TITITI-916614 format. One line per 3 residues: number of its first residue (from 1); their letters; for each residue x, y, z of N, C-alpha, C, O. Coordinates in Angstrom, 2 decimals, padded with zeros to 5 digits. Layout:
NUM> A> X:Y:Z:X:Y:Z:X:Y:Z:X:Y:Z | ...
END
This chain:
1> MWQ> -010.49:037.27:045.80:-010.22:036.28:045.22:-010.11:037.53:042.99:-009.52:038.24:042.17 | -010.79:037.10:043.25:-011.26:037.55:041.08:-010.06:038.73:040.86:-009.52:039.22:039.87 | -009.94:038.91:042.27:-009.01:039.99:041.30:-007.49:039.65:041.43:-006.66:040.36:041.99
4> RIP> -007.36:038.98:041.10:-006.17:038.63:041.47:-005.85:037.47:040.34:-004.90:036.76:040.03 | -006.88:037.64:040.00:-007.26:037.08:038.61:-006.66:037.98:037.45:-007.06:039.14:037.37 | -005.67:037.48:036.51:-005.83:038.39:035.16:-006.77:038.38:034.58:-007.32:037.38:034.11
7> PFF> -007.31:040.16:034.47:-008.58:040.19:033.33:-008.89:039.61:031.93:-009.92:039.72:031.26 | -007.70:038.93:031.66:-007.80:038.06:030.15:-008.29:036.87:030.39:-008.38:036.29:029.30 | -008.83:035.85:031.69:-008.14:034.61:031.74:-009.69:035.03:032.84:-009.54:034.48:033.94
10> RNK> -010.69:035.62:032.77:-011.72:035.67:033.52:-012.55:036.01:032.44:-013.77:036.14:032.48 | -011.78:036.15:031.44:-013.26:036.16:030.04:-013.76:035.16:030.65:-013.05:034.52:031.42 | -015.78:034.63:030.32:-015.61:033.49:029.91:-015.57:032.65:028.51:-016.02:031.50:028.47
13> YIL> -015.08:033.20:027.55:-015.12:032.85:026.59:-013.69:032.02:026.04:-013.69:030.90:025.53 | -012.11:033.17:026.38:-011.42:032.54:026.88:-011.26:031.81:027.98:-010.18:031.24:028.10 | -011.96:031.69:028.72:-011.90:030.59:029.56:-012.95:029.11:029.41:-012.75:028.02:029.95
16> TVL> -014.00:029.47:028.58:-014.06:028.01:027.50:-013.74:027.54:025.96:-014.12:026.53:025.37 | -012.97:028.56:025.55:-012.07:028.12:025.12:-010.76:027.66:025.22:-010.02:027.52:024.25 | -010.41:027.39:026.52:-009.64:026.81:027.52:-010.06:025.67:027.74:-009.69:024.71:027.06
19> ALL> -010.78:025.57:028.57:-012.21:024.39:028.72:-011.72:023.17:027.08:-011.18:022.06:027.06 | -012.20:023.95:026.08:-012.51:022.67:024.26:-010.69:022.25:024.61:-010.31:021.12:024.34 | -009.69:023.30:025.23:-009.32:022.27:023.94:-007.92:021.31:025.64:-006.71:021.15:025.45
22> VWL> -008.41:021.04:026.55:-008.23:020.60:026.91:-008.98:019.29:027.37:-008.48:018.36:028.00 | -010.05:019.37:027.01:-011.22:018.13:026.30:-010.45:017.90:025.36:-009.71:016.91:025.40 | -010.47:018.74:024.34:-009.93:018.25:022.11:-008.69:016.74:023.34:-008.99:015.63:023.78
25> TFF> -007.66:017.42:023.39:-005.57:017.78:024.08:-006.03:015.63:024.89:-005.69:014.63:024.25 | -006.55:015.57:025.84:-007.13:015.14:027.02:-008.21:014.06:027.02:-007.97:012.86:026.86 | -009.83:014.75:027.29:-010.17:013.62:027.21:-011.27:012.52:025.79:-011.61:011.36:025.57
28> DRN> -011.42:013.92:025.20:-012.66:013.15:024.00:-011.58:011.42:023.47:-010.38:011.24:023.65 | -012.37:010.67:022.96:-012.14:008.97:021.98:-011.39:009.95:021.34:-010.23:009.82:021.71 | -011.51:011.03:020.42:-010.13:011.76:019.01:-009.20:012.09:019.95:-008.65:011.00:020.12
31> NFI> -008.67:012.84:020.64:-007.69:013.22:021.58:-006.83:013.43:021.02:-006.56:012.60:020.15 | -005.78:014.81:021.19:-004.81:015.08:020.27:-003.14:013.53:020.41:-002.24:013.32:019.60 | -003.40:012.90:021.64:-002.70:012.17:022.03:-002.94:010.97:020.97:-002.28:010.70:019.97
34> AQV> -004.39:010.19:021.64:-004.48:009.23:020.01:-004.28:009.63:018.41:-003.82:008.83:017.60 | -004.77:011.23:018.02:-004.89:010.54:016.84:-003.42:010.91:017.16:-003.22:010.98:015.94 | -001.97:011.26:017.78:-000.58:011.31:017.47:-000.08:009.22:016.51:000.67:008.88:015.59
37> RLG> -000.78:008.66:017.22:-000.53:007.45:017.93:-000.93:006.66:016.18:-000.05:006.01:015.60 | -002.42:006.88:015.52:-002.58:007.17:014.79:-001.86:007.10:014.14:-001.08:006.21:013.81 | -002.11:008.36:013.77:-000.36:008.80:012.71:000.79:008.15:012.43:001.30:008.28:011.32
40> RTL> 001.51:007.16:013.65:002.51:007.16:013.91:002.10:005.54:013.20:003.09:005.25:012.53 | 001.25:004.59:013.08:000.58:003.27:013.09:000.49:003.24:011.98:000.76:002.11:011.56 | 000.06:004.36:010.71:-000.62:005.37:009.88:000.91:005.08:008.84:001.08:004.25:007.94
43> NDQ> 001.93:006.22:009.46:003.24:005.62:009.08:003.96:004.57:008.92:004.91:004.59:008.14 | 003.69:003.66:009.48:003.89:002.35:010.11:003.77:001.09:008.91:004.53:000.22:008.47 | 002.46:001.48:008.66:001.75:000.94:007.68:001.84:000.92:006.15:001.48:000.20:005.22
46> RQQ> 002.36:001.79:006.30:002.33:002.46:004.90:003.76:002.39:004.41:003.81:002.57:003.19 | 005.17:002.16:005.09:006.03:001.86:004.93:005.49:000.05:005.12:005.06:-000.65:004.21 | 005.60:-000.19:005.93:005.32:-002.03:005.97:004.49:-002.42:003.50:005.02:-002.63:002.41
49> REF> 003.81:-002.34:003.77:002.80:-001.22:001.81:003.83:-001.68:001.14:003.98:-002.82:000.72 | 004.78:-000.46:001.02:005.71:-000.86:000.19:006.83:-001.43:000.28:007.39:-001.65:-000.79 | 007.56:-001.86:001.61:008.20:-003.20:001.52:008.17:-004.18:001.25:009.16:-004.91:001.22
52> YKN> 005.85:-004.82:000.71:005.00:-005.46:001.05:005.85:-005.53:-000.96:006.65:-006.32:-001.47 | 005.38:-004.70:-001.32:004.72:-004.45:-003.34:005.78:-004.40:-003.33:005.71:-004.78:-004.50 | 007.51:-004.23:-003.05:008.15:-004.51:-003.62:009.12:-006.03:-004.14:009.55:-006.58:-005.14
55> EIK> 009.06:-006.16:-002.58:008.79:-008.20:-002.22:008.67:-009.00:-003.25:009.41:-009.81:-003.81 | 007.12:-008.46:-003.45:006.16:-009.57:-004.24:006.43:-008.58:-005.57:005.48:-008.95:-006.25 | 007.10:-007.57:-006.36:007.59:-006.82:-007.97:008.98:-008.16:-007.55:009.21:-008.85:-008.55
58> RDS> 009.52:-008.42:-006.75:011.19:-008.76:-006.87:010.97:-010.39:-007.04:011.68:-011.15:-007.68 | 009.50:-010.78:-006.09:009.48:-012.46:-005.89:008.83:-012.59:-007.33:009.07:-013.65:-007.91 | 007.63:-011.17:-008.36:008.12:-012.10:-008.91:008.56:-011.89:-010.17:008.18:-012.63:-011.08
61> IAM> 009.42:-010.87:-010.39:011.42:-010.98:-011.14:011.36:-012.82:-010.95:010.91:-013.41:-011.94 | 011.69:-013.49:-010.02:012.63:-014.49:-009.37:011.57:-015.83:-010.85:011.59:-016.61:-011.80 | 010.67:-014.89:-009.54:009.80:-016.41:-010.66:009.27:-016.38:-011.87:008.66:-017.42:-012.12
64> LEI> 009.27:-015.93:-012.37:008.89:-015.35:-014.12:011.01:-015.86:-014.66:011.30:-016.62:-015.58 | 011.83:-015.28:-013.91:013.49:-015.91:-014.52:012.96:-018.17:-014.45:012.83:-019.03:-015.32 | 012.86:-018.14:-012.97:012.79:-019.36:-013.06:011.65:-020.22:-013.29:011.93:-021.38:-012.98
67> LSD> 010.37:-020.09:-013.75:009.71:-020.37:-015.09:010.34:-020.55:-016.67:010.58:-021.58:-017.29 | 010.51:-018.99:-017.09:011.21:-019.16:-018.33:012.64:-019.98:-018.70:012.77:-020.78:-019.63 | 013.39:-019.67:-017.99:014.73:-021.23:-018.34:015.09:-022.15:-017.56:015.50:-021.99:-016.41
70> SLS> 014.95:-023.26:-018.20:015.44:-024.44:-016.91:016.56:-024.30:-016.62:016.20:-023.22:-016.15 | 018.08:-024.33:-016.34:019.05:-024.01:-016.10:018.80:-022.92:-014.47:019.67:-022.55:-013.67 | 017.64:-022.73:-014.45:017.76:-021.46:-013.57:016.72:-021.66:-012.87:016.34:-020.96:-011.93
73> LEK> 016.16:-022.70:-013.35:014.62:-023.58:-012.33:016.00:-024.87:-011.99:016.56:-024.69:-010.90 | 016.33:-025.64:-012.53:017.89:-026.31:-011.82:018.58:-025.90:-010.51:018.77:-026.43:-009.42 | 018.93:-024.41:-011.23:019.71:-023.92:-009.82:019.28:-023.52:-008.97:019.98:-023.14:-008.04
76> FAR> 017.82:-023.43:-008.95:017.09:-022.42:-007.47:016.32:-024.06:-007.05:015.71:-023.83:-006.01 | 016.15:-025.26:-007.35:015.96:-026.54:-007.18:018.04:-027.11:-005.79:018.46:-027.38:-004.67 | 018.28:-026.97:-006.82:019.82:-027.54:-006.41:019.72:-026.46:-004.61:019.43:-027.12:-003.62
79> EKY> 020.00:-024.81:-004.43:020.47:-024.33:-004.08:019.21:-024.21:-002.43:019.56:-024.08:-001.26 | 017.75:-024.31:-003.01:017.17:-023.88:-002.01:016.23:-025.37:-001.10:015.88:-025.32:000.08 | 015.95:-026.81:-002.25:015.90:-028.10:-002.07:017.22:-028.48:-001.60:017.17:-029.37:-000.75
82> LMK> 018.31:-028.11:-001.88:019.14:-029.58:-001.96:019.16:-030.89:-002.96:019.71:-031.97:-002.78 | 018.32:-030.41:-004.18:018.28:-031.42:-004.73:019.24:-031.38:-006.16:019.45:-030.39:-006.87 | 019.95:-033.29:-006.43:020.86:-033.41:-006.85:020.96:-034.49:-007.98:019.96:-034.84:-008.60
85> KDN> 022.08:-034.96:-008.18:021.74:-035.56:-009.52:022.13:-036.34:-009.63:023.33:-036.13:-009.50 | 021.85:-038.01:-009.96:022.05:-039.42:-009.08:023.87:-039.58:-009.20:024.36:-040.70:-009.07 | 024.39:-038.88:-009.34:026.53:-039.46:-010.00:026.60:-037.89:-009.12:027.53:-037.17:-009.51
88> EDI> 025.67:-037.26:-007.92:026.87:-036.74:-007.45:026.16:-036.96:-005.60:025.07:-037.37:-005.21 | 027.31:-036.48:-004.90:027.03:-036.12:-003.47:027.41:-034.84:-002.93:028.50:-034.26:-002.87 | 025.67:-034.38:-002.38:026.15:-033.26:-001.12:026.71:-032.43:-000.36:026.03:-031.53:-000.86
91> YLI> 027.40:-031.83:000.48:027.76:-031.56:001.86:026.84:-030.51:002.06:026.28:-029.74:001.28 | 026.81:-030.68:003.64:026.38:-029.74:004.32:027.12:-028.59:004.95:027.04:-029.24:005.99 | 027.74:-027.55:005.29:028.35:-027.18:006.18:027.60:-025.93:006.43:027.35:-024.88:005.85
94> VEE> 027.16:-026.93:008.36:026.53:-026.04:009.28:027.53:-025.33:010.61:028.05:-025.95:011.54 | 027.56:-024.34:010.43:027.81:-023.38:011.40:027.75:-022.91:012.73:027.97:-021.70:012.79 | 027.48:-023.56:014.07:026.86:-024.08:015.03:026.74:-022.52:015.89:027.40:-021.71:015.24
97> KEE> 026.52:-022.27:016.34:025.56:-020.91:017.01:026.75:-021.22:018.56:027.07:-022.26:019.15 | 027.08:-019.84:018.75:027.64:-020.42:020.26:027.13:-019.26:021.34:027.02:-018.03:021.29 | 026.84:-020.41:022.45:025.56:-019.77:023.39:026.96:-019.23:024.51:028.07:-019.55:024.92
100> KK> 025.38:-017.70:024.63:026.09:-016.60:026.34:025.98:-017.94:026.95:025.21:-018.90:026.90 | 027.13:-017.58:027.57:026.77:-017.61:029.01:026.85:-016.05:029.24:026.62:-015.58:030.35
END
């Protein structure tokens, strides 16, 4: 039976290295598959961090603009919170969503 196995695979060092690679790839707690998943998660977290940094920057600029100018504050209040002056009427147009059947 040993004669059928190529001499390359009969070497105890090669067998040890192959067993180690199989162990590290599939069975170890920090296996290769888990490392790939963690790498994807890390990339997703980095993208989310950049997105939130950009959102914070955009919101900070908008807040500074609102707090520095009374006309932009009034515009913001009218658009966001539907505030109005005493002699005005506000009409809201709400589009109904079509239900899928």
